[in-house]
N, C-alpha and C positions, 0 to 999 in steps of 0.2 A: 291101729286096732281094727280087727275084722268085725263086721257087723253081719254075721251069718244069719242071725235070727230076724233081722229087719226091725228089731225093737230097740228102744233106748230107755235109759234111766237118768233122771235128774239126780245129781249128788248134792245133798245139803249137808255141809259141814263147816266148822269154823276155819278161817284162814289163819292158821298158826303153824309154825314149823314143827311143833310136836305132833301134828297129825299127818305130816308128809309120808312117813313110813306106812302108816295105816292105809292111806290112800293108794300109794304105789304098790304095796305088797299084799294087800288083802282085797281092796275094792277093785282096782284096775285088773288085777290078775283073775279074780272071780268073774268079772265081766267078760274078759277075754275068753275064759274057759267056756262060756255059754254063748259067745258071739253077740254080746250086748254092747251097744254104743253108749258111752257115758257123756253126759252134758253137765258141765260145771261152770258156774259163773266166775268170772274174774272179779277183781276189786273194781267196783263201779261207783261213780258219784251217787250220792244218796238220792238225788232226784230221778235217777234212772233205775235204781235197783229193784223197786217193787214191781214196776212194769216188766222188767226182764225176768224176775222170778215167776210172775204169773204166766208170761209167754212161754218160758222154757218148761215149766211144770205142765202147762197145757199141751205142749208138743210131746212130752215124754210119756212112755207107757207106764212107768212106775217111778218111785223115788226111793233112793237109798239115803238114809239120814244118820248122822253121827250126833247123838244127843249128849255126849260126854261134856260136862261142864254147864249144861243147861243154857246154851247160847241162845239169846232171844231171836236172832235171825233164823237159826235152824228151827226153832219151835214155830216161828211164823211160816217157814217153808213147809213144815209138816202139816200145819193147819191149812195152808193153801192146797196141799195134796188131798187132805181129807175133804175139803170143800168140793174138789173136782171128782170125788169118789173113785180115785185111783189108788192102786195098791202102794204100800210103802213098807220098807224094812227099816226098823229103828235099831241102832246099835249104840252101846255105851259101855264104859268100863264098870259102871255100877248100876244095879237095877233101879236105884232111887232116881237116876237121871231120866228114866223113861217110864216110870210107873203110871203116869197119866195116859200114856198111849197103849198100854198093855191090852186093853179090851178091843181096840180098833186095829192094831197092827201086830205082825210078828216082831218080837224083840229079841235081840241077841246080846248077851254079855260077852265082852272080849277081854283078853289079857294080852300079854306080850307074845303069845304064840300066834303069829300071823298066818301060818299054814293051817292051823285048826280053824281060825276065823274064815280064811279063804274057802275051806271046804264047807263050813256051815252056811256061809253066805251063798256059795254056789248052789247048794241044795235048796235054799229058799228062793233063789232066783229062778231055778228050773221049775219049782212048784208054781210060783206066781206067773211065769211066762206061759205055762200050760193052761192057765185059766182062761 
């Protein structure tokens, strides 16, 4: 992945196979379109995960979060991003999954159309990277 912009984004999303297509065909492709490097934690032992979340969110310029299913780890990562006063884009299949973040961050509802989500995510990334 090219990092033409010199900027990076932390990706907060559940580790489940049902999200793999969303990651590969919307998030990765949109990031590549704008030259953004992605940072995504792997599965880590619980005693290391919080420190790694804090460190990687601290290094990243912004966060891309998938709130579908209201995963508590993802919500914690969004809260860490908020605490660092960094931008975040929150995505979910249903508005109810991100309603508490609506005032703080741009929120995108997505469906099975990954190309449309890629375009919308790319537009938000361009906007946030320009700030």
